[in-house]
N, CA and C atoms as a LAMMPS dump frame, in Angstrom:
ITEM: TIMESTEP
0
ITEM: NUMBER OF ATOMS
474
ITEM: BOX BOUNDS ff ff ff
-5.0000000000000000e+02 5.0000000000000000e+02
-5.0000000000000000e+02 5.0000000000000000e+02
-5.0000000000000000e+02 5.0000000000000000e+02
ITEM: ATOMS id mol type element x y z
1 1 1 N 475.454 -232.674 442.765
2 1 2 C 473.895 -232.646 441.895
3 1 3 C 473.089 -231.82 442.741
4 2 1 N 472.201 -231.015 442.324
5 2 2 C 471.456 -229.615 443.443
6 2 3 C 470.025 -230.652 443.61
7 3 1 N 469.39 -230.321 444.644
8 3 2 C 468.302 -230.985 445.215
9 3 3 C 467.318 -230.247 444.332
10 4 1 N 465.912 -230.942 443.628
11 4 2 C 465.193 -230.638 443.236
12 4 3 C 463.946 -230.774 443.747
13 5 1 N 463.241 -229.627 444.312
14 5 2 C 462.017 -230.359 444.944
15 5 3 C 460.725 -230.763 444.022
16 6 1 N 460.116 -231.892 444.267
17 6 2 C 458.896 -232.544 443.492
18 6 3 C 457.741 -231.748 443.7
19 7 1 N 456.384 -231.874 443.001
20 7 2 C 455.367 -231.444 443.366
21 7 3 C 454.643 -231.853 444.523
22 8 1 N 455.16 -232.645 444.817
23 8 2 C 455.073 -232.92 446.448
24 8 3 C 455.38 -232.513 447.476
25 9 1 N 456.463 -232.256 447.603
26 9 2 C 457.42 -231.341 448.336
27 9 3 C 456.625 -229.87 448.086
28 10 1 N 456.347 -229.339 447.196
29 10 2 C 455.646 -228.093 446.924
30 10 3 C 454.364 -227.854 447.755
31 11 1 N 453.646 -228.986 447.273
32 11 2 C 452.127 -229.205 448.106
33 11 3 C 452.408 -228.855 449.83
34 12 1 N 453.025 -229.547 449.913
35 12 2 C 453.181 -230.055 451.665
36 12 3 C 453.542 -228.527 452.137
37 13 1 N 455.052 -228.223 451.4
38 13 2 C 455.173 -226.756 451.819
39 13 3 C 454.17 -225.946 451.643
40 14 1 N 453.332 -225.338 450.623
41 14 2 C 452.223 -224.733 450.923
42 14 3 C 451.066 -224.895 451.955
43 15 1 N 451.096 -226.051 452.197
44 15 2 C 450.298 -226.688 453.546
45 15 3 C 450.918 -226.088 454.505
46 16 1 N 451.796 -225.93 454.782
47 16 2 C 453.051 -225.425 456.176
48 16 3 C 452.375 -224.194 456.005
49 17 1 N 452.993 -223.524 455.086
50 17 2 C 452.713 -222.127 454.842
51 17 3 C 451.533 -221.535 455.285
52 18 1 N 450.169 -222.353 455.105
53 18 2 C 448.723 -221.874 455.289
54 18 3 C 448.376 -222.331 456.43
55 19 1 N 449.089 -223.228 457.424
56 19 2 C 449.349 -223.677 458.826
57 19 3 C 449.761 -222.609 459.459
58 20 1 N 451.203 -222.225 459.186
59 20 2 C 451.834 -221.412 460.03
60 20 3 C 451.323 -220.057 460.174
61 21 1 N 450.703 -219.309 459.22
62 21 2 C 450.364 -218.27 459.015
63 21 3 C 448.593 -217.9 459.774
64 22 1 N 448.093 -218.908 459.347
65 22 2 C 446.695 -218.92 460.149
66 22 3 C 447.151 -219.046 461.611
67 23 1 N 447.948 -219.573 462.374
68 23 2 C 448.284 -219.885 464.074
69 23 3 C 448.354 -218.339 464.421
70 24 1 N 448.837 -217.39 464.608
71 24 2 C 449.842 -216.855 463.285
72 24 3 C 451.017 -216.947 463.75
73 25 1 N 451.996 -217.287 463.165
74 25 2 C 453.329 -217.485 463.711
75 25 3 C 454.406 -217.333 462.267
76 26 1 N 455.574 -216.837 462.283
77 26 2 C 456.355 -216.924 461.226
78 26 3 C 456.172 -218.026 460.422
79 27 1 N 456.193 -218.08 459.106
80 27 2 C 456.437 -218.607 458.549
81 27 3 C 457.487 -218.479 457.017
82 28 1 N 458.341 -219.652 456.096
83 28 2 C 459.1 -219.287 455.799
84 28 3 C 458.26 -218.838 454.349
85 29 1 N 459.703 -218.239 453.592
86 29 2 C 458.931 -217.791 452.072
87 29 3 C 458.947 -218.849 451.211
88 30 1 N 458.334 -218.348 450.146
89 30 2 C 458.798 -219.342 448.58
90 30 3 C 459.99 -219.345 448.424
91 31 1 N 460.721 -218.836 448.989
92 31 2 C 462.32 -218.72 448.314
93 31 3 C 462.198 -219.821 449.179
94 32 1 N 462.562 -220.321 449.634
95 32 2 C 462.92 -221.552 451.013
96 32 3 C 462.567 -222.683 450.689
97 33 1 N 461.769 -222.905 449.486
98 33 2 C 461.449 -224.564 449.474
99 33 3 C 462.178 -225.226 449.273
100 34 1 N 463.649 -224.913 448.314
101 34 2 C 464.331 -225.771 448.061
102 34 3 C 465.269 -226.379 449.541
103 35 1 N 465.858 -225.438 450.317
104 35 2 C 466.257 -225.892 451.41
105 35 3 C 465.593 -226.367 452.506
106 36 1 N 464.08 -226.083 452.585
107 36 2 C 463.257 -226.646 453.515
108 36 3 C 463.103 -228.121 452.771
109 37 1 N 462.94 -228.179 451.897
110 37 2 C 462.516 -229.69 451.291
111 37 3 C 463.805 -230.611 451.428
112 38 1 N 464.858 -230.251 451.069
113 38 2 C 466.111 -231.293 450.816
114 38 3 C 466.188 -231.454 453.044
115 39 1 N 466.051 -230.292 453.645
116 39 2 C 466.114 -231.075 455.195
117 39 3 C 465.027 -231.621 455.653
118 40 1 N 463.858 -231.474 455.211
119 40 2 C 462.432 -232.379 455.061
120 40 3 C 462.826 -233.882 454.921
121 41 1 N 463.697 -233.837 453.796
122 41 2 C 463.55 -235.212 452.938
123 41 3 C 464.407 -236.341 454.096
124 42 1 N 465.247 -235.66 455.164
125 42 2 C 466.391 -236.28 456.103
126 42 3 C 465.319 -237.231 456.909
127 43 1 N 463.961 -236.378 457.366
128 43 2 C 463.399 -236.714 458.182
129 43 3 C 462.121 -237.821 457.744
130 44 1 N 460.991 -237.31 457.184
131 44 2 C 459.823 -237.826 456.434
132 44 3 C 459.28 -237.098 455.672
133 45 1 N 459.632 -236.54 454.545
134 45 2 C 458.859 -235.849 454.106
135 45 3 C 457.781 -235.42 453.646
136 46 1 N 456.824 -236.391 453.674
137 46 2 C 455.291 -236.839 453.901
138 46 3 C 454.677 -235.794 454.819
139 47 1 N 455.178 -235.743 455.938
140 47 2 C 454.731 -235.365 457.274
141 47 3 C 455.207 -234.202 457.333
142 48 1 N 454.136 -233.429 457.611
143 48 2 C 454.018 -231.646 457.393
144 48 3 C 454.742 -231.454 458.858
145 49 1 N 454.936 -232.453 459.841
146 49 2 C 455.833 -231.825 461.023
147 49 3 C 457.325 -232.43 460.801
148 50 1 N 457.816 -233.028 459.532
149 50 2 C 458.965 -233.207 459.334
150 50 3 C 459.61 -231.845 458.619
151 51 1 N 458.15 -231.415 458.21
152 51 2 C 458.645 -230.238 457.331
153 51 3 C 458.944 -228.788 458.435
154 52 1 N 457.648 -228.852 459.474
155 52 2 C 458.063 -227.61 460.369
156 52 3 C 458.833 -227.965 461.111
157 53 1 N 459.941 -229.78 461.274
158 53 2 C 460.702 -229.424 462.43
159 53 3 C 461.91 -228.819 461.273
160 54 1 N 462.151 -228.958 460.059
161 54 2 C 463.014 -228.527 459.23
162 54 3 C 463.285 -227.55 459.002
163 55 1 N 461.633 -226.292 458.909
164 55 2 C 461.833 -224.894 459.102
165 55 3 C 462.089 -224.185 460.288
166 56 1 N 461.907 -224.928 461.209
167 56 2 C 462.714 -224.45 462.662
168 56 3 C 464.124 -224.232 462.598
169 57 1 N 464.373 -225.714 462.022
170 57 2 C 466.289 -225.983 462.095
171 57 3 C 466.528 -224.927 461.363
172 58 1 N 466.432 -224.883 460.247
173 58 2 C 466.945 -223.783 459.149
174 58 3 C 466.753 -222.305 459.573
175 59 1 N 465.66 -222.027 460.552
176 59 2 C 465.527 -220.599 460.777
177 59 3 C 466.363 -220.359 462.345
178 60 1 N 466.686 -221.469 462.774
179 60 2 C 467.685 -220.791 464.074
180 60 3 C 468.921 -221.152 463.493
181 61 1 N 469.361 -222.147 462.296
182 61 2 C 470.521 -221.867 462.097
183 61 3 C 470.845 -220.651 460.727
184 62 1 N 469.827 -219.722 460.574
185 62 2 C 469.945 -218.873 460.108
186 62 3 C 470.477 -218.702 458.359
187 63 1 N 469.584 -220.31 458.084
188 63 2 C 469.806 -220.628 456.806
189 63 3 C 468.556 -219.777 455.924
190 64 1 N 467.371 -219.746 456.527
191 64 2 C 466.134 -218.986 456.009
192 64 3 C 465.517 -218.032 456.586
193 65 1 N 464.902 -217.123 456.143
194 65 2 C 464.792 -215.745 457.269
195 65 3 C 463.19 -216.215 456.824
196 66 1 N 462.309 -216.374 458.153
197 66 2 C 461.116 -216.269 458.367
198 66 3 C 460.473 -214.801 458.325
199 67 1 N 459.035 -215.073 457.605
200 67 2 C 457.91 -213.812 457.082
201 67 3 C 457.262 -213.643 458.372
202 68 1 N 456.999 -212.977 458.817
203 68 2 C 455.936 -212.466 459.291
204 68 3 C 454.267 -212.452 459.032
205 69 1 N 453.814 -213.087 459.874
206 69 2 C 452.378 -213.23 459.351
207 69 3 C 451.347 -211.904 458.981
208 70 1 N 450.608 -211.763 458.211
209 70 2 C 449.644 -210.594 457.548
210 70 3 C 449.081 -210.031 459.519
211 71 1 N 448.853 -208.884 459.718
212 71 2 C 448.098 -208.442 460.688
213 71 3 C 446.471 -209.05 460.885
214 72 1 N 446.012 -209.127 461.807
215 72 2 C 444.521 -209.567 461.359
216 72 3 C 443.492 -208.447 461.527
217 73 1 N 442.334 -208.897 460.865
218 73 2 C 441.545 -207.424 460.787
219 73 3 C 441.103 -207.22 462.117
220 74 1 N 441.229 -205.968 462.443
221 74 2 C 440.706 -205.433 463.875
222 74 3 C 439.074 -205.75 463.97
223 75 1 N 438.067 -205.245 462.939
224 75 2 C 437.072 -205.377 463.142
225 75 3 C 436.176 -206.451 462.831
226 76 1 N 435.185 -206.946 463.16
227 76 2 C 434.272 -207.873 462.469
228 76 3 C 433.741 -207.437 460.993
229 77 1 N 433.804 -208.468 460.116
230 77 2 C 433.282 -207.274 458.823
231 77 3 C 431.961 -207.8 458.832
232 78 1 N 430.993 -206.922 458.291
233 78 2 C 429.402 -206.528 458.08
234 78 3 C 428.768 -207.695 457.787
235 79 1 N 429.062 -208.721 457.24
236 79 2 C 428.52 -209.766 456.814
237 79 3 C 428.972 -211.101 457.201
238 80 1 N 429.38 -210.698 458.586
239 80 2 C 430.007 -211.963 459.29
240 80 3 C 428.625 -212.965 459.522
241 81 1 N 427.998 -212.002 460.06
242 81 2 C 426.369 -212.806 460.793
243 81 3 C 425.896 -213.639 459.11
244 82 1 N 426.229 -213.231 458.086
245 82 2 C 425.486 -213.683 457.046
246 82 3 C 426.272 -215.061 456.614
247 83 1 N 427.591 -214.493 456.953
248 83 2 C 428.327 -216.067 456.424
249 83 3 C 428.133 -217.038 457.332
250 84 1 N 427.783 -216.762 458.552
251 84 2 C 427.663 -218.012 459.949
252 84 3 C 426.411 -218.162 459.201
253 85 1 N 425.461 -217.738 459.177
254 85 2 C 424.207 -218.395 459.177
255 85 3 C 423.963 -218.907 457.43
256 86 1 N 424.713 -218.786 456.674
257 86 2 C 424.881 -219.511 455.3
258 86 3 C 425.542 -220.748 455.214
259 87 1 N 426.315 -220.973 456.612
260 87 2 C 426.968 -222.546 456.748
261 87 3 C 426.082 -223.168 457.874
262 88 1 N 426.259 -224.723 457.494
263 88 2 C 425.763 -225.98 458.129
264 88 3 C 426.537 -225.916 459.576
265 89 1 N 425.678 -226.705 460.445
266 89 2 C 426.455 -226.695 461.887
267 89 3 C 428.242 -227.353 461.708
268 90 1 N 427.695 -228.42 460.718
269 90 2 C 429.269 -229.161 460.438
270 90 3 C 430.186 -228.197 459.75
271 91 1 N 430.142 -227.583 458.993
272 91 2 C 431.234 -226.603 458.298
273 91 3 C 431.635 -225.635 458.989
274 92 1 N 430.493 -225.238 459.956
275 92 2 C 431.029 -224.062 461.057
276 92 3 C 431.941 -224.632 462.104
277 93 1 N 431.707 -225.915 462.231
278 93 2 C 432.847 -226.626 463.249
279 93 3 C 433.743 -226.678 462.427
280 94 1 N 433.691 -227.403 461.467
281 94 2 C 435.119 -227.449 460.859
282 94 3 C 435.83 -226.081 460.612
283 95 1 N 435.535 -225.313 460.215
284 95 2 C 435.858 -224.077 459.873
285 95 3 C 436.291 -223.289 461.591
286 96 1 N 435.792 -223.694 462.344
287 96 2 C 436.434 -222.743 463.882
288 96 3 C 437.418 -223.991 464.569
289 97 1 N 437.415 -225.202 464.118
290 97 2 C 438.486 -225.684 464.473
291 97 3 C 440.108 -225.589 463.474
292 98 1 N 439.827 -225.442 462.292
293 98 2 C 440.419 -225.283 461.266
294 98 3 C 441.348 -224.005 461.245
295 99 1 N 440.471 -222.959 461.214
296 99 2 C 440.894 -221.635 460.987
297 99 3 C 440.902 -220.792 462.531
298 100 1 N 441.991 -220.481 463.029
299 100 2 C 441.908 -220.024 464.23
300 100 3 C 441.781 -218.684 464.091
301 101 1 N 441.858 -217.691 462.951
302 101 2 C 441.442 -216.267 462.894
303 101 3 C 439.918 -216.66 462.684
304 102 1 N 439.306 -217.369 462.403
305 102 2 C 437.623 -217.532 462.083
306 102 3 C 437.454 -217.367 463.377
307 103 1 N 437.936 -218.408 464.15
308 103 2 C 437.467 -218.65 465.339
309 103 3 C 437.663 -217.631 466.013
310 104 1 N 438.562 -216.946 465.939
311 104 2 C 438.52 -215.713 466.991
312 104 3 C 437.614 -214.863 466.387
313 105 1 N 437.524 -214.906 465.581
314 105 2 C 436.174 -213.507 464.973
315 105 3 C 434.93 -214.089 465.456
316 106 1 N 434.717 -215.102 465.511
317 106 2 C 433.38 -215.841 465.896
318 106 3 C 433.436 -215.364 467.331
319 107 1 N 434.369 -215.714 468.3
320 107 2 C 434.51 -215.631 469.727
321 107 3 C 433.88 -214.249 470.321
322 108 1 N 434.384 -213.308 469.152
323 108 2 C 434.23 -211.652 469.272
324 108 3 C 432.722 -211.308 469.039
325 109 1 N 432.237 -212.043 467.819
326 109 2 C 430.892 -211.856 467.122
327 109 3 C 430.176 -212.12 467.995
328 110 1 N 430.442 -213.403 468.876
329 110 2 C 429.4 -213.947 469.513
330 110 3 C 429.449 -213.352 471.3
331 111 1 N 430.358 -212.698 471.496
332 111 2 C 430.036 -212.075 472.262
333 111 3 C 429.446 -210.475 472.225
334 112 1 N 429.256 -210.206 471.122
335 112 2 C 428.65 -208.914 470.918
336 112 3 C 427.057 -209.165 471.37
337 113 1 N 426.528 -208.217 472.016
338 113 2 C 425.317 -207.969 472.489
339 113 3 C 424.05 -208.203 470.902
340 114 1 N 423.118 -208.994 470.888
341 114 2 C 422.078 -208.971 469.962
342 114 3 C 421.925 -207.845 469.194
343 115 1 N 421.622 -207.832 467.711
344 115 2 C 421.415 -206.723 467.163
345 115 3 C 419.969 -206.633 467.22
346 116 1 N 419.139 -205.495 466.903
347 116 2 C 417.529 -205.145 467.021
348 116 3 C 417.27 -206.165 465.78
349 117 1 N 416.34 -206.548 465.937
350 117 2 C 415.488 -207.736 464.629
351 117 3 C 415.284 -206.5 463.402
352 118 1 N 415.438 -207.115 462.476
353 118 2 C 414.945 -206.12 461.011
354 118 3 C 413.789 -206.203 461.136
355 119 1 N 413.081 -205.336 460.607
356 119 2 C 411.839 -205.562 460.422
357 119 3 C 411.195 -205.97 459.068
358 120 1 N 410.504 -206.633 458.934
359 120 2 C 410.248 -207.62 457.619
360 120 3 C 408.825 -206.759 456.785
361 121 1 N 409.238 -206.642 455.509
362 121 2 C 408.424 -205.534 454.545
363 121 3 C 407.992 -206.826 453.407
364 122 1 N 406.92 -206.68 453.697
365 122 2 C 406.185 -207.813 452.644
366 122 3 C 405.063 -207.131 451.864
367 123 1 N 405.443 -207.431 450.471
368 123 2 C 404.644 -206.881 449.66
369 123 3 C 403.238 -207.903 448.93
370 124 1 N 402.113 -207.796 448.265
371 124 2 C 401.471 -208.413 448.168
372 124 3 C 402.27 -209.512 447.061
373 125 1 N 402.772 -209.034 445.96
374 125 2 C 403.154 -210.119 445.078
375 125 3 C 404.424 -211.113 445.975
376 126 1 N 404.824 -210.808 446.886
377 126 2 C 406.141 -211.247 447.575
378 126 3 C 405.17 -212.604 448.159
379 127 1 N 404.424 -211.991 448.709
380 127 2 C 403.448 -213.023 449.578
381 127 3 C 402.714 -213.874 448.597
382 128 1 N 402.159 -213.505 447.519
383 128 2 C 401.507 -214.595 446.369
384 128 3 C 402.581 -215.481 445.922
385 129 1 N 403.855 -215.225 446.019
386 129 2 C 405.222 -215.679 445.176
387 129 3 C 405.269 -216.74 446.043
388 130 1 N 405.388 -216.993 447.846
389 130 2 C 405.582 -217.742 448.433
390 130 3 C 404.826 -218.616 448.534
391 131 1 N 405.479 -220.146 448.556
392 131 2 C 404.78 -221.267 448.885
393 131 3 C 403.929 -221.401 450.135
394 132 1 N 402.703 -221.958 450.407
395 132 2 C 402.259 -221.969 451.553
396 132 3 C 402.515 -222.304 452.457
397 133 1 N 403.049 -223.461 452.402
398 133 2 C 404.167 -223.944 453.463
399 133 3 C 404.889 -223.184 454.167
400 134 1 N 406.035 -222.255 453.314
401 134 2 C 406.682 -221.498 453.832
402 134 3 C 406.202 -220.174 454.54
403 135 1 N 405.277 -219.859 454.174
404 135 2 C 404.132 -219.078 454.667
405 135 3 C 403.952 -219.433 456.066
406 136 1 N 403.257 -220.678 456.348
407 136 2 C 402.644 -221.177 457.398
408 136 3 C 403.676 -221.432 458.55
409 137 1 N 405.195 -221.962 458.274
410 137 2 C 405.905 -221.894 458.842
411 137 3 C 406.683 -220.716 459.26
412 138 1 N 407.278 -219.841 458.549
413 138 2 C 407.415 -218.594 459.233
414 138 3 C 406.251 -217.535 460.009
415 139 1 N 405.219 -217.99 459.794
416 139 2 C 403.963 -217.02 460.621
417 139 3 C 404.047 -217.563 462.008
418 140 1 N 404.367 -219.178 462.167
419 140 2 C 404.664 -219.602 463.515
420 140 3 C 405.739 -219.334 464.174
421 141 1 N 406.993 -219.107 463.506
422 141 2 C 408.14 -219.146 464.25
423 141 3 C 408.793 -217.812 464.004
424 142 1 N 408.023 -216.876 463.569
425 142 2 C 408.937 -215.457 463.08
426 142 3 C 407.661 -214.482 463.415
427 143 1 N 408.012 -213.83 464.993
428 143 2 C 406.877 -212.59 464.941
429 143 3 C 406.567 -211.783 463.972
430 144 1 N 408.082 -211.175 463.48
431 144 2 C 408.213 -210.082 462.652
432 144 3 C 407.401 -210.371 461.484
433 145 1 N 407.733 -211.403 460.962
434 145 2 C 406.74 -211.88 459.627
435 145 3 C 405.556 -211.93 459.922
436 146 1 N 405.082 -212.769 460.796
437 146 2 C 403.514 -212.716 461.185
438 146 3 C 403.227 -211.309 461.53
439 147 1 N 403.465 -210.348 462.01
440 147 2 C 403.111 -209.028 461.881
441 147 3 C 402.62 -208.666 460.836
442 148 1 N 403.994 -208.346 459.668
443 148 2 C 403.659 -208.617 458.303
444 148 3 C 402.775 -208.834 457.783
445 149 1 N 402.429 -210.158 457.577
446 149 2 C 401.059 -210.921 457.113
447 149 3 C 399.813 -210.424 457.546
448 150 1 N 399.834 -210.228 459.181
449 150 2 C 398.855 -209.671 459.565
450 150 3 C 398.393 -208.274 458.939
451 151 1 N 398.903 -207.379 458.97
452 151 2 C 399.156 -206.202 458.042
453 151 3 C 398.73 -206.141 457.043
454 152 1 N 398.751 -207.167 456.085
455 152 2 C 398.173 -207.58 454.909
456 152 3 C 396.853 -208.023 454.92
457 153 1 N 396.502 -208.991 455.782
458 153 2 C 395.194 -209.308 455.628
459 153 3 C 393.965 -208.146 456.48
460 154 1 N 394.897 -207.243 457.368
461 154 2 C 394.057 -206.066 458.145
462 154 3 C 393.739 -204.935 456.958
463 155 1 N 394.296 -205.043 455.72
464 155 2 C 394.394 -204.263 455.021
465 155 3 C 393.651 -204.257 453.888
466 156 1 N 393.146 -205.816 453.631
467 156 2 C 392.265 -206.378 452.434
468 156 3 C 392.665 -206.732 451.335
469 157 1 N 394.412 -206.342 451.222
470 157 2 C 395.083 -206.923 450.132
471 157 3 C 394.922 -208.337 450.038
472 158 1 N 395.617 -208.957 450.681
473 158 2 C 394.94 -210.759 450.117
474 158 3 C 393.763 -211.547 450.943
């Protein structure tokens, strides 16, 4: 009787593929699921380490052929700073620990010289639509915002 992988086997196999791609190291193709899950059953099919061991053994025995991970992007995406700024410190820490490709990009991004600050353009409508607590906070903490507010006050528009 042929071995049939369960949905649990498929889930662990996918996790292993993702982990191996992220490291990056060669990973097993989808077609290797049956052979890898059958071998992993000998050890402890619920542990990812058993699956990694099964992949290494089957690749060494030339039962399966591993796929090379895709090449990493050479450049830092333009919106990378926005991505970083939209994350909480906890989300950032988790992402850095779990995603080596992201950690590499973050390291290269952090080593870049700081970009010049973007000028703040503030219209009367924006000023009036902003809550006063936010205006006060930004006025105290952001020199460019303070200059924009001062320009509005000096022009007599607010």
